VMD Tcl script that builds the backbone (N, CA, C; Angstrom):
set m [mol new atoms 477]
animate dup $m
set s [atomselect $m all]
$s set {name element resname resid chain x y z} {
  {N N MET 1 A 107.183 76.599 64.057}
  {CA C MET 1 A 107.251 77.345 65.301}
  {C C MET 1 A 108.441 76.864 66.102}
  {N N SER 2 A 109.262 77.809 66.525}
  {CA C SER 2 A 110.356 77.479 67.434}
  {C C SER 2 A 109.762 76.957 68.730}
  {N N ASP 3 A 110.453 76.015 69.368}
  {CA C ASP 3 A 109.883 75.475 70.597}
  {C C ASP 3 A 110.236 76.310 71.830}
  {N N VAL 4 A 110.958 77.455 71.672}
  {CA C VAL 4 A 111.274 78.344 72.799}
  {C C VAL 4 A 111.138 79.802 72.366}
  {N N ILE 5 A 110.453 80.579 73.187}
  {CA C ILE 5 A 110.375 82.032 73.021}
  {C C ILE 5 A 110.993 82.627 74.274}
  {N N ARG 6 A 111.945 83.536 74.095}
  {CA C ARG 6 A 112.613 84.151 75.243}
  {C C ARG 6 A 112.865 85.623 74.930}
  {N N PHE 7 A 112.362 86.507 75.800}
  {CA C PHE 7 A 112.626 87.934 75.620}
  {C C PHE 7 A 112.424 88.670 76.934}
  {N N PHE 8 A 113.033 89.843 77.016}
  {CA C PHE 8 A 112.898 90.694 78.193}
  {C C PHE 8 A 111.932 91.821 77.868}
  {N N ALA 9 A 110.898 91.960 78.679}
  {CA C ALA 9 A 109.944 93.058 78.528}
  {C C ALA 9 A 110.300 94.115 79.560}
  {N N ALA 10 A 110.842 95.227 79.079}
  {CA C ALA 10 A 111.251 96.305 79.972}
  {C C ALA 10 A 110.050 97.110 80.431}
  {N N GLY 11 A 110.133 97.621 81.639}
  {CA C GLY 11 A 109.076 98.449 82.210}
  {C C GLY 11 A 108.856 98.091 83.657}
  {N N LYS 12 A 108.134 98.924 84.356}
  {CA C LYS 12 A 107.880 98.691 85.770}
  {C C LYS 12 A 106.742 97.687 85.929}
  {N N PRO 13 A 107.048 96.466 86.406}
  {CA C PRO 13 A 105.996 95.470 86.580}
  {C C PRO 13 A 104.893 95.979 87.500}
  {N N ALA 14 A 103.669 95.782 87.074}
  {CA C ALA 14 A 102.502 96.210 87.840}
  {C C ALA 14 A 101.590 95.016 88.040}
  {N N PRO 15 A 101.136 94.795 89.255}
  {CA C PRO 15 A 100.251 93.648 89.494}
  {C C PRO 15 A 98.879 93.864 88.883}
  {N N ARG 16 A 98.250 92.778 88.567}
  {CA C ARG 16 A 96.852 92.820 88.138}
  {C C ARG 16 A 96.054 92.834 89.424}
  {N N GLY 17 A 95.425 93.918 89.689}
  {CA C GLY 17 A 94.742 94.100 90.960}
  {C C GLY 17 A 93.441 93.339 91.056}
  {N N SER 18 A 92.817 93.513 92.187}
  {CA C SER 18 A 91.497 92.933 92.407}
  {C C SER 18 A 90.491 93.631 91.497}
  {N N LYS 19 A 89.412 92.972 91.261}
  {CA C LYS 19 A 88.350 93.530 90.424}
  {C C LYS 19 A 87.305 94.205 91.304}
  {N N ARG 20 A 86.649 95.206 90.735}
  {CA C ARG 20 A 85.560 95.890 91.417}
  {C C ARG 20 A 84.377 95.902 90.465}
  {N N ALA 21 A 83.231 95.547 90.963}
  {CA C ALA 21 A 82.033 95.518 90.126}
  {C C ALA 21 A 80.992 96.482 90.679}
  {N N PHE 22 A 80.300 97.130 89.770}
  {CA C PHE 22 A 79.190 97.989 90.153}
  {C C PHE 22 A 78.191 98.021 89.010}
  {N N ILE 23 A 77.000 98.495 89.308}
  {CA C ILE 23 A 75.929 98.544 88.318}
  {C C ILE 23 A 75.897 99.933 87.693}
  {N N ASN 24 A 75.885 99.964 86.357}
  {CA C ASN 24 A 75.750 101.226 85.645}
  {C C ASN 24 A 74.332 101.746 85.893}
  {N N PRO 25 A 74.205 102.952 86.488}
  {CA C PRO 25 A 72.862 103.449 86.826}
  {C C PRO 25 A 71.977 103.711 85.607}
  {N N ARG 26 A 72.590 104.002 84.465}
  {CA C ARG 26 A 71.783 104.281 83.267}
  {C C ARG 26 A 71.280 103.021 82.590}
  {N N SER 27 A 72.207 102.052 82.421}
  {CA C SER 27 A 71.830 100.844 81.679}
  {C C SER 27 A 71.388 99.702 82.586}
  {N N GLY 28 A 71.786 99.752 83.859}
  {CA C GLY 28 A 71.462 98.660 84.773}
  {C C GLY 28 A 72.369 97.455 84.608}
  {N N ARG 29 A 73.366 97.580 83.737}
  {CA C ARG 29 A 74.302 96.477 83.487}
  {C C ARG 29 A 75.507 96.558 84.418}
  {N N PRO 30 A 76.073 95.399 84.740}
  {CA C PRO 30 A 77.261 95.426 85.604}
  {C C PRO 30 A 78.497 95.906 84.830}
  {N N ILE 31 A 79.352 96.622 85.535}
  {CA C ILE 31 A 80.626 97.078 84.988}
  {C C ILE 31 A 81.716 96.549 85.908}
  {N N ILE 32 A 82.724 95.922 85.321}
  {CA C ILE 32 A 83.830 95.380 86.112}
  {C C ILE 32 A 85.090 96.154 85.757}
  {N N THR 33 A 85.759 96.675 86.775}
  {CA C THR 33 A 86.991 97.434 86.560}
  {C C THR 33 A 88.123 96.822 87.355}
  {N N ASP 34 A 89.325 97.071 86.888}
  {CA C ASP 34 A 90.533 96.620 87.569}
  {C C ASP 34 A 90.949 97.703 88.554}
  {N N MET 35 A 91.228 97.326 89.783}
  {CA C MET 35 A 91.588 98.293 90.816}
  {C C MET 35 A 92.977 98.891 90.569}
  {N N SER 36 A 93.834 98.184 89.871}
  {CA C SER 36 A 95.192 98.669 89.618}
  {C C SER 36 A 95.210 99.519 88.346}
  {N N LYS 37 A 95.546 100.776 88.479}
  {CA C LYS 37 A 95.589 101.696 87.335}
  {C C LYS 37 A 96.839 101.481 86.484}
  {N N ARG 38 A 97.882 100.883 87.057}
  {CA C ARG 38 A 99.134 100.703 86.321}
  {C C ARG 38 A 99.180 99.425 85.501}
  {N N SER 39 A 98.251 98.487 85.722}
  {CA C SER 39 A 98.353 97.207 85.008}
  {C C SER 39 A 98.067 97.335 83.513}
  {N N ARG 40 A 97.147 98.200 83.110}
  {CA C ARG 40 A 96.822 98.340 81.689}
  {C C ARG 40 A 98.018 98.854 80.886}
  {N N PRO 41 A 98.711 99.947 81.311}
  {CA C PRO 41 A 99.897 100.383 80.550}
  {C C PRO 41 A 101.004 99.326 80.530}
  {N N TRP 42 A 101.180 98.611 81.640}
  {CA C TRP 42 A 102.183 97.546 81.704}
  {C C TRP 42 A 101.842 96.435 80.714}
  {N N MET 43 A 100.584 96.044 80.651}
  {CA C MET 43 A 100.165 95.009 79.700}
  {C C MET 43 A 100.370 95.475 78.263}
  {N N ASN 44 A 100.051 96.732 77.978}
  {CA C ASN 44 A 100.241 97.261 76.626}
  {C C ASN 44 A 101.714 97.249 76.235}
  {N N SER 45 A 102.591 97.541 77.177}
  {CA C SER 45 A 104.031 97.503 76.919}
  {C C SER 45 A 104.497 96.083 76.607}
  {N N ILE 46 A 104.021 95.118 77.389}
  {CA C ILE 46 A 104.377 93.712 77.156}
  {C C ILE 46 A 103.868 93.268 75.789}
  {N N LYS 47 A 102.628 93.625 75.461}
  {CA C LYS 47 A 102.051 93.248 74.157}
  {C C LYS 47 A 102.901 93.787 73.013}
  {N N ALA 48 A 103.297 95.057 73.112}
  {CA C ALA 48 A 104.099 95.679 72.048}
  {C C ALA 48 A 105.434 94.958 71.889}
  {N N GLN 49 A 106.064 94.633 73.005}
  {CA C GLN 49 A 107.354 93.951 72.932}
  {C C GLN 49 A 107.197 92.516 72.436}
  {N N ALA 50 A 106.116 91.856 72.830}
  {CA C ALA 50 A 105.862 90.493 72.362}
  {C C ALA 50 A 105.575 90.476 70.860}
  {N N LEU 51 A 104.812 91.451 70.374}
  {CA C LEU 51 A 104.524 91.531 68.937}
  {C C LEU 51 A 105.811 91.689 68.135}
  {N N GLU 52 A 106.737 92.484 68.654}
  {CA C GLU 52 A 108.020 92.682 67.983}
  {C C GLU 52 A 108.809 91.373 67.917}
  {N N VAL 53 A 108.848 90.651 69.033}
  {CA C VAL 53 A 109.580 89.378 69.105}
  {C C VAL 53 A 108.938 88.326 68.206}
  {N N MET 54 A 107.618 88.348 68.114}
  {CA C MET 54 A 106.902 87.304 67.380}
  {C C MET 54 A 106.781 87.584 65.884}
  {N N GLN 55 A 107.305 88.706 65.403}
  {CA C GLN 55 A 107.228 88.986 63.971}
  {C C GLN 55 A 107.862 87.840 63.186}
  {N N GLY 56 A 107.101 87.303 62.258}
  {CA C GLY 56 A 107.592 86.202 61.426}
  {C C GLY 56 A 107.488 84.845 62.098}
  {N N ARG 57 A 107.002 84.788 63.316}
  {CA C ARG 57 A 106.832 83.519 64.028}
  {C C ARG 57 A 105.342 83.239 64.215}
  {N N GLU 58 A 105.048 81.971 64.378}
  {CA C GLU 58 A 103.675 81.580 64.670}
  {C C GLU 58 A 103.512 81.373 66.161}
  {N N MET 59 A 102.281 81.554 66.631}
  {CA C MET 59 A 101.975 81.265 68.029}
  {C C MET 59 A 102.160 79.772 68.284}
  {N N PHE 60 A 102.327 79.425 69.552}
  {CA C PHE 60 A 102.332 78.011 69.918}
  {C C PHE 60 A 100.972 77.434 69.548}
  {N N ALA 61 A 100.981 76.204 69.078}
  {CA C ALA 61 A 99.735 75.541 68.692}
  {C C ALA 61 A 98.820 75.381 69.903}
  {N N ARG 62 A 97.534 75.352 69.658}
  {CA C ARG 62 A 96.544 75.269 70.745}
  {C C ARG 62 A 96.751 74.068 71.660}
  {N N GLU 63 A 97.050 72.942 71.072}
  {CA C GLU 63 A 97.097 71.701 71.850}
  {C C GLU 63 A 98.447 71.455 72.541}
  {N N VAL 64 A 99.398 72.348 72.366}
  {CA C VAL 64 A 100.735 72.140 72.922}
  {C C VAL 64 A 100.800 72.630 74.371}
  {N N PRO 65 A 101.160 71.749 75.307}
  {CA C PRO 65 A 101.348 72.189 76.688}
  {C C PRO 65 A 102.624 73.029 76.786}
  {N N LEU 66 A 102.586 74.052 77.640}
  {CA C LEU 66 A 103.703 74.997 77.718}
  {C C LEU 66 A 104.340 75.042 79.102}
  {N N ARG 67 A 105.647 75.222 79.105}
  {CA C ARG 67 A 106.420 75.469 80.328}
  {C C ARG 67 A 106.762 76.955 80.318}
  {N N VAL 68 A 106.422 77.645 81.399}
  {CA C VAL 68 A 106.538 79.098 81.459}
  {C C VAL 68 A 107.416 79.519 82.635}
  {N N ASN 69 A 108.351 80.440 82.370}
  {CA C ASN 69 A 109.164 81.056 83.412}
  {C C ASN 69 A 109.054 82.564 83.283}
  {N N PHE 70 A 108.742 83.222 84.380}
  {CA C PHE 70 A 108.748 84.684 84.438}
  {C C PHE 70 A 109.734 85.105 85.522}
  {N N PHE 71 A 110.764 85.843 85.120}
  {CA C PHE 71 A 111.774 86.356 86.047}
  {C C PHE 71 A 111.563 87.864 86.177}
  {N N PHE 72 A 110.921 88.281 87.250}
  {CA C PHE 72 A 110.645 89.698 87.463}
  {C C PHE 72 A 111.841 90.382 88.112}
  {N N GLN 73 A 112.195 91.547 87.600}
  {CA C GLN 73 A 113.237 92.380 88.187}
  {C C GLN 73 A 112.583 93.670 88.641}
  {N N LEU 74 A 112.620 93.893 89.946}
  {CA C LEU 74 A 111.979 95.054 90.538}
  {C C LEU 74 A 113.027 96.048 91.017}
  {N N GLU 75 A 112.621 97.303 91.080}
  {CA C GLU 75 A 113.515 98.349 91.554}
  {C C GLU 75 A 113.657 98.258 93.073}
  {N N ARG 76 A 114.897 98.419 93.538}
  {CA C ARG 76 A 115.132 98.439 94.979}
  {C C ARG 76 A 114.582 99.717 95.584}
  {N N PRO 77 A 113.974 99.625 96.752}
  {CA C PRO 77 A 113.522 100.845 97.434}
  {C C PRO 77 A 114.721 101.708 97.836}
  {N N LYS 78 A 114.539 103.001 97.820}
  {CA C LYS 78 A 115.610 103.928 98.214}
  {C C LYS 78 A 116.041 103.681 99.656}
  {N N SER 79 A 115.133 103.176 100.473}
  {CA C SER 79 A 115.452 102.913 101.884}
  {C C SER 79 A 116.491 101.808 102.052}
  {N N HIS 80 A 116.781 101.042 100.996}
  {CA C HIS 80 A 117.800 99.996 101.063}
  {C C HIS 80 A 119.218 100.559 100.970}
  {N N PHE 81 A 119.323 101.827 100.576}
  {CA C PHE 81 A 120.628 102.443 100.372}
  {C C PHE 81 A 120.942 103.423 101.491}
  {N N GLY 82 A 122.238 103.636 101.689}
  {CA C GLY 82 A 122.676 104.612 102.676}
  {C C GLY 82 A 122.405 106.025 102.191}
  {N N THR 83 A 122.898 106.986 102.946}
  {CA C THR 83 A 122.742 108.393 102.584}
  {C C THR 83 A 124.113 109.044 102.489}
  {N N GLY 84 A 124.147 110.226 101.915}
  {CA C GLY 84 A 125.404 110.962 101.793}
  {C C GLY 84 A 126.408 110.212 100.948}
  {N N ARG 85 A 127.609 110.058 101.475}
  {CA C ARG 85 A 128.662 109.368 100.699}
  {C C ARG 85 A 128.382 107.875 100.533}
  {N N ASN 86 A 127.433 107.348 101.299}
  {CA C ASN 86 A 127.051 105.928 101.195}
  {C C ASN 86 A 125.779 105.725 100.372}
  {N N ALA 87 A 125.398 106.742 99.609}
  {CA C ALA 87 A 124.144 106.688 98.860}
  {C C ALA 87 A 124.114 105.562 97.831}
  {N N GLU 88 A 125.250 105.114 97.368}
  {CA C GLU 88 A 125.312 104.036 96.366}
  {C C GLU 88 A 125.498 102.665 97.014}
  {N N ARG 89 A 125.668 102.616 98.303}
  {CA C ARG 89 A 125.909 101.352 99.009}
  {C C ARG 89 A 124.640 100.821 99.646}
  {N N LEU 90 A 124.478 99.506 99.511}
  {CA C LEU 90 A 123.344 98.861 100.171}
  {C C LEU 90 A 123.591 98.804 101.667}
  {N N LYS 91 A 122.546 99.010 102.425}
  {CA C LYS 91 A 122.637 98.854 103.877}
  {C C LYS 91 A 122.764 97.361 104.181}
  {N N PRO 92 A 123.457 97.006 105.252}
  {CA C PRO 92 A 123.538 95.583 105.629}
  {C C PRO 92 A 122.160 94.965 105.895}
  {N N SER 93 A 121.198 95.779 106.281}
  {CA C SER 93 A 119.857 95.283 106.584}
  {C C SER 93 A 118.973 95.122 105.341}
  {N N ALA 94 A 119.470 95.543 104.169}
  {CA C ALA 94 A 118.665 95.468 102.942}
  {C C ALA 94 A 118.371 94.016 102.581}
  {N N LEU 95 A 117.128 93.757 102.230}
  {CA C LEU 95 A 116.742 92.407 101.820}
  {C C LEU 95 A 117.426 92.034 100.508}
  {N N ARG 96 A 117.835 90.784 100.405}
  {CA C ARG 96 A 118.472 90.304 99.182}
  {C C ARG 96 A 117.460 90.192 98.038}
  {N N ARG 97 A 116.253 89.746 98.365}
  {CA C ARG 97 A 115.183 89.598 97.374}
  {C C ARG 97 A 113.909 90.215 97.922}
  {N N PRO 98 A 113.022 90.688 97.053}
  {CA C PRO 98 A 111.789 91.335 97.517}
  {C C PRO 98 A 110.790 90.323 98.070}
  {N N SER 99 A 110.550 90.397 99.356}
  {CA C SER 99 A 109.602 89.474 99.980}
  {C C SER 99 A 108.332 90.200 100.422}
  {N N LYS 100 A 108.168 91.406 99.933}
  {CA C LYS 100 A 106.968 92.192 100.233}
  {C C LYS 100 A 106.203 92.407 98.934}
  {N N GLN 101 A 105.147 93.200 99.007}
  {CA C GLN 101 A 104.352 93.468 97.805}
  {C C GLN 101 A 105.212 94.134 96.745}
  {N N PRO 102 A 104.916 93.904 95.486}
  {CA C PRO 102 A 103.719 93.275 94.957}
  {C C PRO 102 A 103.768 91.749 95.029}
  {N N ASP 103 A 102.595 91.178 95.144}
  {CA C ASP 103 A 102.401 89.739 95.210}
  {C C ASP 103 A 102.834 89.111 93.880}
  {N N LEU 104 A 103.620 88.059 93.957}
  {CA C LEU 104 A 104.188 87.430 92.764}
  {C C LEU 104 A 103.113 86.893 91.815}
  {N N LEU 105 A 102.080 86.271 92.347}
  {CA C LEU 105 A 101.024 85.743 91.480}
  {C C LEU 105 A 100.271 86.868 90.770}
  {N N LYS 106 A 100.086 87.999 91.457}
  {CA C LYS 106 A 99.406 89.128 90.822}
  {C C LYS 106 A 100.289 89.797 89.776}
  {N N LEU 107 A 101.616 89.679 89.927}
  {CA C LEU 107 A 102.522 90.185 88.888}
  {C C LEU 107 A 102.423 89.330 87.629}
  {N N ALA 108 A 102.224 88.027 87.800}
  {CA C ALA 108 A 102.184 87.111 86.649}
  {C C ALA 108 A 100.924 87.267 85.811}
  {N N ARG 109 A 99.810 87.597 86.439}
  {CA C ARG 109 A 98.532 87.668 85.713}
  {C C ARG 109 A 98.551 88.597 84.510}
  {N N PRO 110 A 99.005 89.843 84.649}
  {CA C PRO 110 A 98.963 90.704 83.466}
  {C C PRO 110 A 99.916 90.246 82.364}
  {N N VAL 111 A 101.008 89.591 82.732}
  {CA C VAL 111 A 101.942 89.077 81.719}
  {C C VAL 111 A 101.270 87.954 80.942}
  {N N GLU 112 A 100.660 87.011 81.656}
  {CA C GLU 112 A 99.949 85.914 80.989}
  {C C GLU 112 A 98.867 86.459 80.056}
  {N N ASP 113 A 98.094 87.405 80.544}
  {CA C ASP 113 A 97.004 87.961 79.738}
  {C C ASP 113 A 97.525 88.727 78.526}
  {N N ALA 114 A 98.629 89.454 78.702}
  {CA C ALA 114 A 99.194 90.238 77.593}
  {C C ALA 114 A 99.725 89.342 76.474}
  {N N LEU 115 A 100.204 88.162 76.813}
  {CA C LEU 115 A 100.776 87.247 75.817}
  {C C LEU 115 A 99.710 86.440 75.070}
  {N N THR 116 A 98.492 86.414 75.620}
  {CA C THR 116 A 97.395 85.668 74.995}
  {C C THR 116 A 97.059 86.290 73.643}
  {N N GLY 117 A 97.019 85.433 72.643}
  {CA C GLY 117 A 96.708 85.884 71.288}
  {C C GLY 117 A 97.927 86.374 70.523}
  {N N ILE 118 A 99.080 86.408 71.178}
  {CA C ILE 118 A 100.322 86.829 70.519}
  {C C ILE 118 A 101.340 85.698 70.523}
  {N N VAL 119 A 101.611 85.151 71.716}
  {CA C VAL 119 A 102.588 84.065 71.853}
  {C C VAL 119 A 101.871 82.717 71.900}
  {N N TYR 120 A 100.730 82.680 72.554}
  {CA C TYR 120 A 99.923 81.461 72.657}
  {C C TYR 120 A 98.447 81.841 72.564}
  {N N HIS 121 A 97.630 80.822 72.289}
  {CA C HIS 121 A 96.193 81.062 72.122}
  {C C HIS 121 A 95.506 81.316 73.453}
  {N N ASP 122 A 95.934 80.611 74.493}
  {CA C ASP 122 A 95.286 80.727 75.793}
  {C C ASP 122 A 96.297 80.348 76.869}
  {N N ASP 123 A 96.339 81.125 77.949}
  {CA C ASP 123 A 97.297 80.814 79.015}
  {C C ASP 123 A 96.928 79.524 79.759}
  {N N ALA 124 A 95.785 78.954 79.468}
  {CA C ALA 124 A 95.414 77.662 80.046}
  {C C ALA 124 A 96.352 76.556 79.562}
  {N N ALA 125 A 97.102 76.793 78.478}
  {CA C ALA 125 A 98.054 75.807 77.960}
  {C C ALA 125 A 99.276 75.664 78.866}
  {N N SER 126 A 99.449 76.582 79.813}
  {CA C SER 126 A 100.587 76.512 80.733}
  {C C SER 126 A 100.387 75.354 81.699}
  {N N VAL 127 A 101.322 74.409 81.671}
  {CA C VAL 127 A 101.237 73.240 82.551}
  {C C VAL 127 A 102.343 73.227 83.601}
  {N N ASP 128 A 103.328 74.084 83.427}
  {CA C ASP 128 A 104.465 74.143 84.349}
  {C C ASP 128 A 104.901 75.609 84.414}
  {N N ILE 129 A 104.606 76.279 85.525}
  {CA C ILE 129 A 104.883 77.705 85.650}
  {C C ILE 129 A 105.843 77.944 86.805}
  {N N HIS 130 A 106.900 78.708 86.534}
  {CA C HIS 130 A 107.861 79.096 87.571}
  {C C HIS 130 A 107.960 80.611 87.581}
  {N N LEU 131 A 107.819 81.184 88.764}
  {CA C LEU 131 A 107.849 82.628 88.928}
  {C C LEU 131 A 108.988 83.002 89.867}
  {N N TYR 132 A 109.691 84.077 89.525}
  {CA C TYR 132 A 110.823 84.543 90.322}
  {C C TYR 132 A 110.709 86.055 90.474}
  {N N LYS 133 A 111.086 86.544 91.635}
  {CA C LYS 133 A 111.025 87.974 91.910}
  {C C LYS 133 A 112.353 88.381 92.544}
  {N N ASN 134 A 113.076 89.259 91.876}
  {CA C ASN 134 A 114.377 89.720 92.354}
  {C C ASN 134 A 114.469 91.228 92.198}
  {N N TYR 135 A 115.463 91.804 92.860}
  {CA C TYR 135 A 115.799 93.195 92.593}
  {C C TYR 135 A 116.772 93.189 91.429}
  {N N GLY 136 A 116.637 94.120 90.514}
  {CA C GLY 136 A 117.546 94.173 89.387}
  {C C GLY 136 A 117.328 95.406 88.546}
  {N N ASN 137 A 118.276 95.599 87.648}
  {CA C ASN 137 A 118.212 96.723 86.739}
  {C C ASN 137 A 118.661 96.223 85.382}
  {N N PRO 138 A 117.932 96.415 84.329}
  {CA C PRO 138 A 116.702 97.192 84.218}
  {C C PRO 138 A 115.520 96.450 84.836}
  {N N VAL 139 A 114.479 97.200 85.181}
  {CA C VAL 139 A 113.277 96.584 85.723}
  {C C VAL 139 A 112.435 96.058 84.566}
  {N N GLY 140 A 111.721 94.992 84.845}
  {CA C GLY 140 A 110.884 94.365 83.827}
  {C C GLY 140 A 110.731 92.892 84.132}
  {N N VAL 141 A 110.494 92.120 83.093}
  {CA C VAL 141 A 110.328 90.677 83.252}
  {C C VAL 141 A 110.990 89.953 82.085}
  {N N LEU 142 A 111.777 88.945 82.424}
  {CA C LEU 142 A 112.332 88.037 81.424}
  {C C LEU 142 A 111.317 86.919 81.259}
  {N N ILE 143 A 110.878 86.726 80.036}
  {CA C ILE 143 A 109.832 85.752 79.727}
  {C C ILE 143 A 110.449 84.604 78.941}
  {N N GLU 144 A 110.247 83.390 79.423}
  {CA C GLU 144 A 110.685 82.180 78.710}
  {C C GLU 144 A 109.485 81.248 78.600}
  {N N ILE 145 A 109.170 80.877 77.385}
  {CA C ILE 145 A 108.061 79.953 77.158}
  {C C ILE 145 A 108.550 78.885 76.193}
  {N N ARG 146 A 108.343 77.643 76.562}
  {CA C ARG 146 A 108.780 76.532 75.715}
  {C C ARG 146 A 107.715 75.450 75.678}
  {N N GLN 147 A 107.753 74.708 74.607}
  {CA C GLN 147 A 106.859 73.562 74.472}
  {C C GLN 147 A 107.257 72.507 75.483}
  {N N GLU 148 A 106.268 71.903 76.078}
  {CA C GLU 148 A 106.468 70.816 77.026}
  {C C GLU 148 A 106.059 69.537 76.330}
  {N N GLY 149 A 106.907 68.542 76.355}
  {CA C GLY 149 A 106.554 67.269 75.746}
  {C C GLY 149 A 105.438 66.596 76.523}
  {N N PRO 150 A 104.748 65.646 75.891}
  {CA C PRO 150 A 103.673 64.950 76.595}
  {C C PRO 150 A 104.227 64.142 77.764}
  {N N VAL 151 A 103.563 64.234 78.911}
  {CA C VAL 151 A 103.963 63.498 80.106}
  {C C VAL 151 A 102.750 62.751 80.605}
  {N N THR 152 A 102.940 61.488 80.945}
  {CA C THR 152 A 101.845 60.723 81.520}
  {C C THR 152 A 102.169 60.462 82.983}
  {N N VAL 153 A 101.197 60.027 83.724}
  {CA C VAL 153 A 101.376 59.755 85.146}
  {C C VAL 153 A 102.510 58.757 85.332}
  {N N GLY 154 A 103.416 59.074 86.235}
  {CA C GLY 154 A 104.547 58.181 86.514}
  {C C GLY 154 A 105.791 58.502 85.728}
  {N N GLU 155 A 105.693 59.418 84.761}
  {CA C GLU 155 A 106.858 59.817 83.969}
  {C C GLU 155 A 107.385 61.149 84.468}
  {N N GLU 156 A 108.655 61.379 84.289}
  {CA C GLU 156 A 109.279 62.662 84.591}
  {C C GLU 156 A 109.214 63.517 83.343}
  {N N SER 157 A 109.066 64.841 83.524}
  {CA C SER 157 A 109.115 65.736 82.359}
  {C C SER 157 A 110.563 65.923 81.954}
  {N N ASP 158 A 110.782 66.301 80.686}
  {CA C ASP 158 A 112.147 66.542 80.238}
  {C C ASP 158 A 112.589 67.904 80.759}
  {N N GLY 159 A 113.796 67.974 81.359}
  {CA C GLY 159 A 114.320 69.149 82.043}
  {C C GLY 159 A 114.505 70.275 81.187}
}
mol reanalyze $m
mol bondsrecalc $m
mol representation Tube
mol addrep $m
């Protein structure tokens, strides 16, 4: 197994929404649904791209701690651009980076879940996670996952 997996998953990042639970009136059993309708197609897209990247490779071993970086590229709102002949120019008031919704942690959840069983056995192996949210084109997420060497208390991790 290579100690680094790096690929770009194209598509519009969708947050993993809050859960909603209700009781099925016929069976009396609880049903849990995801409030975000876009997260399932986004996860399926990530899974398909991860399967392509992982062809001929093995998943990270169960016991290996992982360092994870997700670099999200989101589409700029149209309101950031001028109008008419300035339609391609950013307004001076346009934010440099997205500091509004979607929530960065909720963006990471579907990516972690989509990679489970393809790149790694369980996202619980992640011991060092860095998340970034920027405006960019194409939209999607750059995924970097690498093995983390063993670290004990008082030691620095390898950069």
